[in-house]
MMTF fields as JSON, N, C-alpha, C and O atoms, coordinates in Angstrom:
{
  "mmtfVersion": "1.0.0",
  "mmtfProducer": "UNKNOWN",
  "numBonds": 355,
  "numAtoms": 356,
  "numGroups": 89,
  "numChains": 1,
  "numModels": 1,
  "chainsPerModel": [1],
  "groupsPerChain": [89],
  "chainIdList": ["A"],
  "bondAtomList": [4, 2, 8, 6, 12, 10, 16, 14, 20, 18, 24, 22, 28, 26, 32, 30, 36, 34, 40, 38, 44, 42, 48, 46, 52, 50, 56, 54, 60, 58, 64, 62, 68, 66, 72, 70, 76, 74, 80, 78, 84, 82, 88, 86, 92, 90, 96, 94, 100, 98, 104, 102, 108, 106, 112, 110, 116, 114, 120, 118, 124, 122, 128, 126, 132, 130, 136, 134, 140, 138, 144, 142, 148, 146, 152, 150, 156, 154, 160, 158, 164, 162, 168, 166, 172, 170, 176, 174, 180, 178, 184, 182, 188, 186, 192, 190, 196, 194, 200, 198, 204, 202, 208, 206, 212, 210, 216, 214, 220, 218, 224, 222, 228, 226, 232, 230, 236, 234, 240, 238, 244, 242, 248, 246, 252, 250, 256, 254, 260, 258, 264, 262, 268, 266, 272, 270, 276, 274, 280, 278, 284, 282, 288, 286, 292, 290, 296, 294, 300, 298, 304, 302, 308, 306, 312, 310, 316, 314, 320, 318, 324, 322, 328, 326, 332, 330, 336, 334, 340, 338, 344, 342, 348, 346, 352, 350],
  "bondOrderList": [1, 1, 1, 1, 1, 1, 1, 1, 1, 1, 1, 1, 1, 1, 1, 1, 1, 1, 1, 1, 1, 1, 1, 1, 1, 1, 1, 1, 1, 1, 1, 1, 1, 1, 1, 1, 1, 1, 1, 1, 1, 1, 1, 1, 1, 1, 1, 1, 1, 1, 1, 1, 1, 1, 1, 1, 1, 1, 1, 1, 1, 1, 1, 1, 1, 1, 1, 1, 1, 1, 1, 1, 1, 1, 1, 1, 1, 1, 1, 1, 1, 1, 1, 1, 1, 1, 1, 1],
  "groupList": [{"groupName": "UNK", "atomNameList": ["N", "CA", "C", "O"], "elementList": ["N", "C", "C", "O"], "formalChargeList": [0, 0, 0, 0], "bondAtomList": [1, 0, 2, 1, 3, 2], "bondOrderList": [1, 1, 2], "singleLetterCode": "X", "chemCompType": "L-PEPTIDE LINKING"}],
  "groupTypeList": [0, 0, 0, 0, 0, 0, 0, 0, 0, 0, 0, 0, 0, 0, 0, 0, 0, 0, 0, 0, 0, 0, 0, 0, 0, 0, 0, 0, 0, 0, 0, 0, 0, 0, 0, 0, 0, 0, 0, 0, 0, 0, 0, 0, 0, 0, 0, 0, 0, 0, 0, 0, 0, 0, 0, 0, 0, 0, 0, 0, 0, 0, 0, 0, 0, 0, 0, 0, 0, 0, 0, 0, 0, 0, 0, 0, 0, 0, 0, 0, 0, 0, 0, 0, 0, 0, 0, 0, 0],
  "groupIdList": [1, 2, 3, 4, 5, 6, 7, 8, 9, 10, 11, 12, 13, 14, 15, 16, 17, 18, 19, 20, 21, 22, 23, 24, 25, 26, 27, 28, 29, 30, 31, 32, 33, 34, 35, 36, 37, 38, 39, 40, 41, 42, 43, 44, 45, 46, 47, 48, 49, 50, 51, 52, 53, 54, 55, 56, 57, 58, 59, 60, 61, 62, 63, 64, 65, 66, 67, 68, 69, 70, 71, 72, 73, 74, 75, 76, 77, 78, 79, 80, 81, 82, 83, 84, 85, 86, 87, 88, 89],
  "secStructList": [7, 2, 2, 2, 2, 2, 2, 2, 2, 2, 2, 2, 2, 2, 2, 2, 2, 2, 2, 2, 2, 2, 2, 2, 2, 2, 6, 6, 6, 7, 7, 2, 2, 2, 2, 2, 2, 2, 2, 2, 2, 2, 2, 2, 2, 2, 2, 2, 2, 2, 2, 2, 2, 2, 2, 2, 2, 0, 0, 0, 0, 0, 2, 2, 2, 2, 2, 2, 6, 7, 2, 2, 2, 2, 2, 2, 2, 2, 2, 2, 2, 2, 2, 2, 2, 2, 2, 2, 7],
  "xCoordList": [0.946, -0.075, 0.927, 0.544, 2.16, 2.804, 3.359, 3.6, 3.535, 3.983, 2.681, 2.737, 1.661, 0.348, 0.118, -0.338, 0.407, 0.22, 1.325, 1.078, 2.571, 3.642, 3.212, 3.292, 2.73, 2.238, 0.948, 0.939, 0.076, -1.059, -0.589, -1.025, 0.453, 0.954, 1.572, 1.37, 2.509, 3.373, 2.307, 2.351, 1.362, 0.562, -0.482, -0.926, -0.745, -1.121, -0.423, -0.919, 1.066, 2.052, 2.237, 2.542, 2.053, 1.893, 0.995, 1.249, -0.142, -1.594, -1.48, -2.173, -0.69, -0.469, 0.27, 0.062, 1.349, 2.219, 1.373, 1.608, 0.496, -0.211, -1.198, -1.411, -1.641, -2.757, -1.912, -2.334, -0.917, 0.082, 0.312, 0.365, 0.427, 0.985, -0.397, -0.252, -1.475, -2.825, -2.95, -3.358, -2.617, -2.535, -1.94, -2.529, -0.469, 0.308, 0.185, 0.824, -0.758, -1.419, -2.189, -2.155, -2.965, -4.296, -3.677, -4.107, -2.567, -1.787, -1.131, -1.012, -0.787, 0.041, -0.912, -0.4, -2.298, -3.128, -3.11, -3.255, -2.883, -2.818, -4.248, -5.314, -4.02, -5.452, -6.129, -5.618, -7.576, -8.547, -8.78, -9.054, -8.65, -8.805, -7.589, -7.604, -6.319, -5.035, -5.313, -5.019, -5.873, -6.2, -7.303, -7.271, -8.25, -9.231, -8.633, -8.957, -7.922, -7.337, -6.647, -6.553, -6.211, -4.946, -6.054, -5.784, -6.984, -7.88, -8.745, -9.233, -9.021, -9.524, -8.694, -9.055, -7.537, -6.006, -6.08, -6.086, -6.134, -6.114, -7.478, -7.346, -8.692, -9.752, -9.735, -10.355, -8.817, -8.977, -7.923, -8.062, -6.858, -5.689, -6.554, -6.537, -7.224, -7.689, -8.931, -9.142, -9.67, -10.445, -9.735, -10.222, -8.647, -7.716, -7.332, -7.349, -7.001, -6.657, -7.866, -7.799, -9.087, -10.187, -10.419, -10.417, -10.568, -10.669, -9.662, -10.133, -8.484, -7.594, -7.84, -7.617, -8.393, -8.787, -9.779, -9.668, -10.834, -11.954, -11.931, -12.649, -10.737, -10.506, -9.831, -9.825, -9.035, -8.318, -9.266, -9.064, -10.121, -11.262, -11.922, -11.881, -12.583, -13.028, -12.029, -12.356, -10.971, -10.274, -9.767, -9.221, -9.835, -9.173, -10.446, -11.064, -10.883, -11.821, -13.145, -13.703, -13.645, -14.988, -14.896, -15.638, -13.66, -13.175, -13.247, -13.854, -12.349, -12.209, -13.641, -13.897, -14.436, -16.089, -16.573, -17.082, -16.493, -17.266, -16.686, -17.353, -15.19, -14.782, -14.764, -14.225, -15.164, -15.212, -16.514, -16.515, -17.742, -18.965, -19.807, -20.894, -19.413, -19.953, -21.164, -20.783, -22.46, -23.402, -23.687, -24.271, -23.192, -23.244, -22.196, -22.425, -21.044, -19.729, -20.041, -19.788, -20.554, -20.994, -21.836, -21.608, -23.044, -24.028, -23.353, -23.603, -22.477, -22.029, -21.117, -21.029, -20.295, -19.311, -20.255, -20.02, -21.302, -22.083, -22.664, -22.514, -23.496, -24.013, -22.77, -23.141, -21.425, -20.608, -20.438, -20.146, -20.595, -20.408, -21.679, -21.67, -22.59, -23.931, -23.932, -24.284, -23.557, -23.649, -22.627, -22.94, -21.455, -20.467, -20.987, -20.957, -21.414, -21.762, -23.139, -23.196, -24.073, -24.986, -24.44, -24.997, -23.372, -22.833, -22.194, -22.144, -21.746, -21.085, -21.759, -21.237, -23.257, -24.043, -24.393, -25.079],
  "yCoordList": [-1.251, -0.025, 1.202, 2.272, 1.113, 2.238, 2.886, 4.093, 2.129, 2.371, 3.047, 3.841, 2.578, 3.022, 4.383, 5.301, 4.59, 6.116, 7.126, 8.323, 6.567, 7.335, 7.958, 9.151, 6.89, 7.121, 8.571, 9.735, 7.863, 9.25, 10.48, 11.505, 10.529, 11.719, 12.371, 13.545, 11.417, 12.17, 12.829, 14.027, 12.008, 12.703, 13.975, 14.783, 14.048, 15.348, 16.314, 17.434, 16.071, 17.175, 17.781, 18.97, 16.963, 17.249, 18.251, 19.421, 17.777, 18.624, 19.895, 20.89, 19.832, 21.108, 22.105, 23.315, 21.412, 22.192, 22.761, 23.924, 22.188, 22.37, 23.776, 24.833, 23.292, 24.572, 25.888, 26.973, 25.771, 27.075, 27.514, 28.712, 26.623, 27.053, 27.808, 28.794, 27.387, 27.941, 29.362, 30.302, 29.419, 30.796, 31.654, 32.72, 31.475, 32.171, 32.469, 33.404, 31.633, 31.953, 33.101, 34.009, 33.188, 33.919, 35.4, 36.419, 35.318, 36.499, 37.153, 38.366, 36.28, 36.713, 37.066, 37.25, 37.214, 37.07, 36.507, 37.113, 35.042, 34.31, 33.875, 33.948, 33.391, 33.171, 32.209, 31.383, 32.528, 31.785, 30.436, 29.62, 30.161, 28.699, 27.761, 26.543, 28.818, 27.791, 27.555, 26.45, 28.44, 28.332, 27.287, 26.565, 27.267, 26.273, 25.081, 24.098, 24.972, 23.698, 22.845, 21.621, 23.78, 23.281, 22.966, 22.08, 23.589, 23.419, 22.175, 21.608, 21.617, 20.305, 19.291, 18.137, 19.627, 18.556, 18.26, 17.143, 19.478, 19.322, 18.171, 17.272, 18.652, 18.039, 16.548, 15.791, 16.035, 14.914, 14.028, 12.835, 14.801, 14.349, 13.814, 12.667, 14.874, 14.592, 13.535, 12.835, 13.459, 12.217, 10.979, 10.124, 10.795, 9.783, 9.332, 8.143, 10.298, 10.087, 9.764, 9.069, 10.317, 10.082, 8.495, 7.654, 8.294, 6.587, 5.742, 4.787, 5.937, 5.287, 4.934, 3.879, 6.296, 6.359, 5.37, 4.462, 5.624, 4.648, 3.208, 2.422, 2.882, 1.519, 1.073, -0.15, 1.894, 1.407, 1.142, 0.261, 1.819, 1.879, 0.555, -0.353, 0.436, -0.989, -2.224, -3.234, -2.011, -3.234, -3.381, -4.454, -2.41, -2.325, -2.362, -3.387, -1.008, -0.881, -1.697, -2.273, -1.771, -2.414, -3.982, -4.668, -4.356, -5.75, -6.4, -7.406, -5.414, -5.84, -5.953, -6.99, -5.107, -4.837, -6.252, -6.837, -6.816, -7.884, -9.287, -10.298, -9.089, -10.306, -10.24, -11.182, -9.478, -9.403, -10.214, -11.063, -9.949, -10.655, -9.743, -10.146, -8.49, -7.528, -6.75, -6.005, -6.974, -6.412, -4.945, -4.315, -4.327, -2.885, -2.333, -1.4, -2.937, -2.139, -2.332, -1.381, -3.463, -3.56, -2.549, -1.875, -2.406, -1.418, -0.054, 0.716, 0.327, 1.681, 2.096, 3.265, 0.864, 1.096, 1.335, 2.206, 0.408, 0.418, 1.895, 2.585, 2.384, 3.668, 5.122, 6.167, 4.869, 5.817, 5.948, 7.059, 5.0, 4.752, 5.592, 6.524, 5.081, 5.331, 7.141, 7.789, 7.722, 8.925, 9.721, 10.834, 9.187, 9.881, 9.895, 10.918, 8.772, 8.659, 9.927, 10.689, 9.955, 10.9, 12.253, 13.027, 12.611, 13.949, 14.566, 15.708, 13.266, 13.353, 13.947, 14.69, 13.409, 13.894, 15.366, 15.667],
  "zCoordList": [-0.049, 0.01, 0.09, -0.382, 0.646, 0.478, -0.928, -0.972, -1.959, -3.136, -3.937, -4.877, -3.383, -4.021, -3.326, -4.008, -1.983, -1.426, -1.887, -2.035, -2.107, -2.802, -4.244, -4.537, -5.103, -6.544, -6.217, -6.618, -5.408, -5.355, -4.931, -5.455, -3.829, -3.631, -4.673, -4.984, -5.34, -6.656, -7.543, -7.824, -7.965, -8.691, -8.125, -8.94, -7.007, -6.374, -6.247, -6.131, -6.239, -6.219, -7.636, -7.728, -8.824, -10.089, -10.09, -10.376, -9.747, -10.043, -9.081, -9.292, -8.148, -7.389, -8.023, -7.938, -8.814, -9.89, -10.901, -11.229, -11.414, -12.664, -12.198, -12.793, -10.961, -10.363, -10.156, -10.556, -9.627, -9.509, -11.122, -11.399, -12.035, -13.355, -13.988, -14.711, -13.733, -13.956, -13.449, -14.131, -12.376, -11.584, -12.173, -12.348, -12.718, -13.276, -14.507, -14.99, -15.309, -16.579, -16.365, -17.196, -15.233, -15.178, -14.962, -15.502, -14.05, -13.775, -15.166, -15.342, -15.979, -17.07, -18.127, -19.231, -18.029, -18.906, -20.165, -21.227, -19.968, -20.988, -21.536, -20.925, -22.871, -23.781, -22.861, -22.105, -23.113, -22.011, -22.237, -21.356, -23.648, -23.94, -23.592, -23.414, -23.531, -22.861, -21.592, -21.137, -20.842, -19.428, -19.118, -18.122, -20.024, -19.887, -20.213, -19.546, -20.994, -21.323, -20.223, -20.137, -19.447, -18.476, -17.119, -16.308, -17.033, -15.868, -16.142, -15.164, -17.578, -17.63, -17.635, -17.401, -17.896, -17.386, -15.87, -15.353, -15.241, -13.908, -13.17, -12.34, -13.858, -13.499, -13.696, -12.95, -14.993, -15.163, -14.448, -14.177, -14.189, -13.211, -11.779, -11.331, -11.276, -10.165, -10.183, -9.193, -11.246, -11.493, -11.293, -10.553, -11.869, -11.806, -10.342, -10.024, -9.505, -8.102, -7.309, -6.295, -7.811, -6.934, -7.192, -6.293, -8.229, -8.841, -8.051, -7.434, -7.991, -7.433, -5.635, -5.041, -5.076, -3.763, -3.485, -2.661, -4.285, -4.392, -4.465, -3.846, -5.553, -5.338, -4.497, -4.358, -3.651, -2.525, -1.35, -0.513, -1.354, -0.123, -0.39, 0.44, -1.651, -1.848, -1.547, -0.924, -2.002, -1.745, -0.494, -0.239, 0.474, 2.156, 2.731, 3.015, 2.923, 3.978, 3.65, 4.584, 2.438, 2.219, 2.554, 3.257, 1.773, 1.862, 3.332, 3.699, 4.136, 5.406, 6.078, 6.69, 6.01, 6.378, 6.115, 7.071, 5.073, 4.308, 4.942, 5.162, 5.196, 5.599, 7.177, 7.758, 7.728, 9.333, 9.597, 10.488, 8.767, 9.172, 9.885, 10.301, 10.09, 11.219, 10.191, 9.288, 10.401, 9.546, 9.678, 8.796, 10.98, 11.166, 10.244, 9.475, 10.346, 9.709, 8.133, 7.393, 7.614, 6.158, 5.704, 4.699, 6.605, 6.236, 6.246, 5.318, 7.263, 7.227, 6.085, 5.71, 5.432, 4.478, 3.051, 2.212, 2.998, 1.861, 1.734, 0.726, 3.132, 3.208, 2.844, 2.31, 3.242, 3.122, 1.36, 0.917, 0.57, -0.681, -1.248, -2.051, -0.697, -1.379, -1.302, -2.288, -0.196, 0.112, -0.762, -1.184, -1.03, -1.64, -3.195, -3.879, -3.613, -5.232, -5.357, -6.322, -4.315, -4.27, -4.441, -5.22, -3.762, -3.57, -5.061, -5.517, -5.566, -6.755, -7.974, -8.806, -7.938, -9.032, -9.304, -10.281]
}
């Protein structure tokens, strides 16, 4: 899991650099379409990190709840996922 965390942190650091770059583009009064293109790239990169975190949650936290046999824990993990997906709409 440590390698996976390192990859996510590295990706987030690159995204942070992209955000700083967009801020500089705005300060420099760069062409709007170029700025919007970079914002789309940032959103795409964040979506990839989000997907990986969700996969990790399912593979670790949800899987542990299922294997524990604890119905309350299973229900809680399921409800968390449902709430997350509802907020995303």
